[in-house]
C-alpha positions as a Markdown table, in Angstrom:
| # | Residue | x | y | z |
|---|---|---|---|---|
| 1 | Unk | 0.0 | 0.0 | 0.0 |
| 2 | Unk | 1.4 | 3.4 | -1.0 |
| 3 | Unk | 1.8 | 6.1 | 1.7 |
| 4 | Unk | -0.4 | 9.1 | 1.3 |
| 5 | Unk | 1.2 | 12.6 | 1.0 |
| 6 | Unk | 0.1 | 14.8 | 3.9 |
| 7 | Unk | 2.2 | 17.9 | 3.3 |
| 8 | Unk | 4.3 | 19.9 | 0.9 |
| 9 | Unk | 7.3 | 21.1 | 2.9 |
| 10 | Unk | 10.4 | 23.3 | 2.5 |
| 11 | Unk | 13.2 | 21.1 | 1.3 |
| 12 | Unk | 15.7 | 23.0 | 3.4 |
| 13 | Unk | 14.1 | 22.9 | 6.8 |
| 14 | Unk | 11.0 | 20.6 | 6.3 |
| 15 | Unk | 8.6 | 23.3 | 7.6 |
| 16 | Unk | 5.1 | 22.7 | 6.2 |
| 17 | Unk | 4.3 | 25.0 | 3.4 |
| 18 | Unk | 1.0 | 23.7 | 1.9 |
| 19 | Unk | -0.8 | 20.5 | 1.1 |
| 20 | Unk | -1.5 | 18.4 | -2.0 |
| 21 | Unk | -5.1 | 19.5 | -1.8 |
| 22 | Unk | -3.9 | 23.0 | -2.7 |
| 23 | Unk | -2.5 | 21.9 | -6.1 |
| 24 | Unk | -3.9 | 24.2 | -8.9 |
| 25 | Unk | -3.8 | 24.3 | -12.7 |
| 26 | Unk | -3.1 | 27.7 | -14.0 |
| 27 | Unk | -3.3 | 28.3 | -17.8 |
| 28 | Unk | -4.0 | 24.6 | -18.2 |
| 29 | Unk | -1.1 | 23.1 | -16.2 |
| 30 | Unk | 0.1 | 22.6 | -12.7 |
| 31 | Unk | 3.8 | 23.0 | -13.5 |
| 32 | Unk | 5.4 | 25.7 | -15.7 |
| 33 | Unk | 9.0 | 26.6 | -16.7 |
| 34 | Unk | 10.0 | 30.2 | -17.0 |
| 35 | Unk | 13.2 | 32.3 | -17.1 |
| 36 | Unk | 13.5 | 35.6 | -15.2 |
| 37 | Unk | 15.1 | 38.7 | -16.8 |
| 38 | Unk | 18.6 | 37.5 | -15.7 |
| 39 | Unk | 18.1 | 34.3 | -17.6 |
| 40 | Unk | 17.7 | 32.1 | -14.5 |
| 41 | Unk | 15.3 | 29.2 | -15.3 |
| 42 | Unk | 12.7 | 28.1 | -12.7 |
| 43 | Unk | 10.2 | 25.2 | -12.8 |
| 44 | Unk | 7.3 | 26.1 | -10.6 |
| 45 | Unk | 4.2 | 24.2 | -9.4 |
| 46 | Unk | 1.0 | 26.1 | -8.8 |
| 47 | Unk | -0.8 | 26.0 | -5.4 |
| 48 | Unk | -3.7 | 27.9 | -3.9 |
| 49 | Unk | -3.0 | 28.7 | -0.2 |
| 50 | Unk | 0.5 | 28.3 | 1.1 |
| 51 | Unk | 0.3 | 29.0 | 4.9 |
| 52 | Unk | 4.0 | 28.3 | 5.4 |
| 53 | Unk | 5.0 | 31.3 | 3.2 |
| 54 | Unk | 5.9 | 34.8 | 4.1 |
| 55 | Unk | 6.3 | 37.6 | 1.5 |
| 56 | Unk | 8.9 | 40.2 | 0.6 |
| 57 | Unk | 8.3 | 43.4 | -1.3 |
| 58 | Unk | 5.3 | 45.1 | -2.8 |
| 59 | Unk | 3.3 | 43.5 | -5.6 |
| 60 | Unk | 4.8 | 44.1 | -9.1 |
| 61 | Unk | 3.5 | 43.5 | -12.6 |
| 62 | Unk | 7.0 | 43.9 | -14.2 |
| 63 | Unk | 8.1 | 40.7 | -16.0 |
| 64 | Unk | 5.1 | 38.8 | -14.7 |
| 65 | Unk | 4.8 | 35.3 | -16.0 |
| 66 | Unk | 1.0 | 35.3 | -15.7 |
| 67 | Unk | -0.9 | 38.0 | -17.5 |
| 68 | Unk | -3.2 | 40.0 | -15.1 |
| 69 | Unk | -1.3 | 38.9 | -12.0 |
| 70 | Unk | 1.2 | 40.9 | -9.9 |
| 71 | Unk | 3.9 | 38.9 | -8.0 |
| 72 | Unk | 5.6 | 39.1 | -4.7 |
| 73 | Unk | 8.6 | 36.9 | -3.5 |
| 74 | Unk | 7.5 | 34.0 | -1.3 |
| 75 | Unk | 9.8 | 32.7 | 1.4 |
| 76 | Unk | 9.6 | 29.9 | 4.0 |
| 77 | Unk | 8.5 | 31.5 | 7.2 |
| 78 | Unk | 10.8 | 29.2 | 9.2 |
| 79 | Unk | 14.2 | 29.4 | 7.4 |
| 80 | Unk | 13.5 | 32.3 | 4.9 |
| 81 | Unk | 14.7 | 30.4 | 1.8 |
| 82 | Unk | 13.2 | 31.8 | -1.4 |
| 83 | Unk | 10.4 | 29.3 | -2.3 |
| 84 | Unk | 8.7 | 31.1 | -5.2 |
| 85 | Unk | 6.1 | 33.8 | -5.7 |
| 86 | Unk | 2.6 | 34.8 | -4.7 |
| 87 | Unk | 0.6 | 35.8 | -7.8 |
| 88 | Unk | -2.4 | 38.0 | -7.2 |
| 89 | Unk | -5.0 | 39.6 | -9.4 |
| 90 | Unk | -6.9 | 42.9 | -8.8 |
| 91 | Unk | -10.1 | 40.9 | -8.3 |
| 92 | Unk | -8.7 | 39.0 | -5.3 |
| 93 | Unk | -7.8 | 35.8 | -7.1 |
| 94 | Unk | -4.4 | 34.5 | -6.1 |
| 95 | Unk | -2.1 | 31.4 | -6.3 |
| 96 | Unk | 1.5 | 30.5 | -5.4 |
| 97 | Unk | 4.1 | 29.5 | -7.9 |
| 98 | Unk | 6.5 | 27.4 | -5.8 |
| 99 | Unk | 9.9 | 26.3 | -7.1 |
| 100 | Unk | 9.7 | 22.6 | -7.5 |
| 101 | Unk | 13.4 | 22.0 | -6.5 |
| 102 | Unk | 12.9 | 23.8 | -3.2 |
| 103 | Unk | 9.9 | 21.9 | -1.9 |
| 104 | Unk | 9.2 | 18.2 | -1.3 |
| 105 | Unk | 6.5 | 16.0 | 0.1 |
| 106 | Unk | 6.3 | 14.6 | 3.5 |
| 107 | Unk | 4.5 | 11.3 | 3.7 |
| 108 | Unk | 2.5 | 9.7 | 6.6 |
């Protein structure tokens, strides 16, 4: 019998960030690969709420990867490692784009 995933955690400190129930498809996919203006490539997974994240900076629409959404940097509230971004729309919709290599699953 396979173990069930019960949490998505920060790979560095194992702090709980979100849960598999928060997995979202944005623009038709859960995972996306993007490059930032410096050419650094990120693979992100999209999640709804991510209660283990804190945020840095004001929302920005510069170089946004998702049209209609502003972004803020999301960090682990325990160890402060950069985990990804919070994307928010003016109408209140939001989701988190978490860097897949910086999170992992904790199983029961």
